[in-house]
C-alpha positions in Angstrom: -0.1 0.1 -0.1 1.2 3.5 -0.7 1.8 6.1 1.7 -1.1 8.7 1.8 -0.9 11.7 -0.5 -0.5 15.3 1.3 -3.5 17.3 0.9 -3.7 20.3 -1.4 -1.9 23.4 -0.5 -0.3 21.7 2.3 3.2 21.8 1.1 6.2 24.0 2.2 5.8 26.4 -0.6 1.8 26.7 0.0 0.4 30.3 -0.6 3.5 31.3 -2.5 1.9 31.8 -5.7 4.7 32.1 -8.2 7.4 31.8 -5.6 10.4 30.9 -8.2 9.1 33.9 -10.5 10.8 37.1 -10.8 8.6 39.9 -11.0 9.7 43.2 -12.0 7.8 47.0 -12.0 9.8 48.0 -14.8 10.7 46.2 -18.4 14.0 44.8 -19.0 16.4 47.7 -20.6 17.8 45.1 -22.6 14.2 44.2 -24.3 14.0 47.0 -26.7 12.7 46.9 -30.7 16.4 48.1 -31.6 18.6 45.7 -29.3 21.3 43.7 -31.0 20.5 40.2 -30.2 23.3 37.5 -31.1 23.2 33.7 -30.6 26.2 32.7 -28.7 27.4 28.8 -30.1 27.9 26.3 -27.4 31.8 26.3 -28.2 32.1 30.2 -27.5 30.4 29.8 -24.4 32.9 30.1 -21.8 31.5 31.5 -18.6 28.6 31.3 -16.6 25.7 33.7 -16.7 22.4 34.3 -15.2 19.5 34.3 -17.2 17.0 37.2 -16.4 14.0 35.2 -18.1 14.1 32.2 -15.3 17.1 33.5 -12.7 18.8 30.0 -13.5 22.4 29.8 -14.7 23.4 29.5 -18.1 26.6 27.0 -17.7 30.0 27.1 -20.0 28.9 25.2 -23.0 25.4 26.0 -23.4 24.2 27.9 -26.3 22.4 31.2 -25.7 21.2 34.5 -26.6 23.1 37.8 -25.9 20.9 40.8 -26.1 22.8 44.2 -26.2 20.8 47.7 -26.1 22.5 50.1 -28.7 22.9 53.2 -26.3 24.0 51.2 -23.2 26.2 47.9 -23.9 27.3 47.5 -20.4 23.7 46.3 -19.9 23.6 43.5 -22.0 21.7 40.3 -20.6 22.4 36.8 -21.5 19.3 34.7 -22.1 18.7 31.0 -22.6 17.1 30.7 -25.9 13.6 29.3 -24.7 13.4 31.9 -22.4 14.0 34.8 -24.9 11.5 33.5 -27.3 9.0 33.1 -24.6 9.5 36.6 -22.7 6.2 38.0 -23.7 4.7 35.5 -21.4 6.7 35.7 -18.3 4.8 37.7 -16.3 
């Protein structure tokens, strides 16, 4: 016989809707129509970056997108390809 299932809403994250999501009051400065978007090949990816779409690491050797605003290149962001493609549905 299997152990009883926990009741709905009784887990450690009860009452924490969207606990793992990042909510912003203002749009991401790198997400503008005139930003330069480049794909980084897996062999070019040599550092670990934090994806602003899912707040998870982009590990070395993982192909990903780099988005560079034209007026502020120091605000470039590294995104997982799936996170970049689905950024409109993030929030």
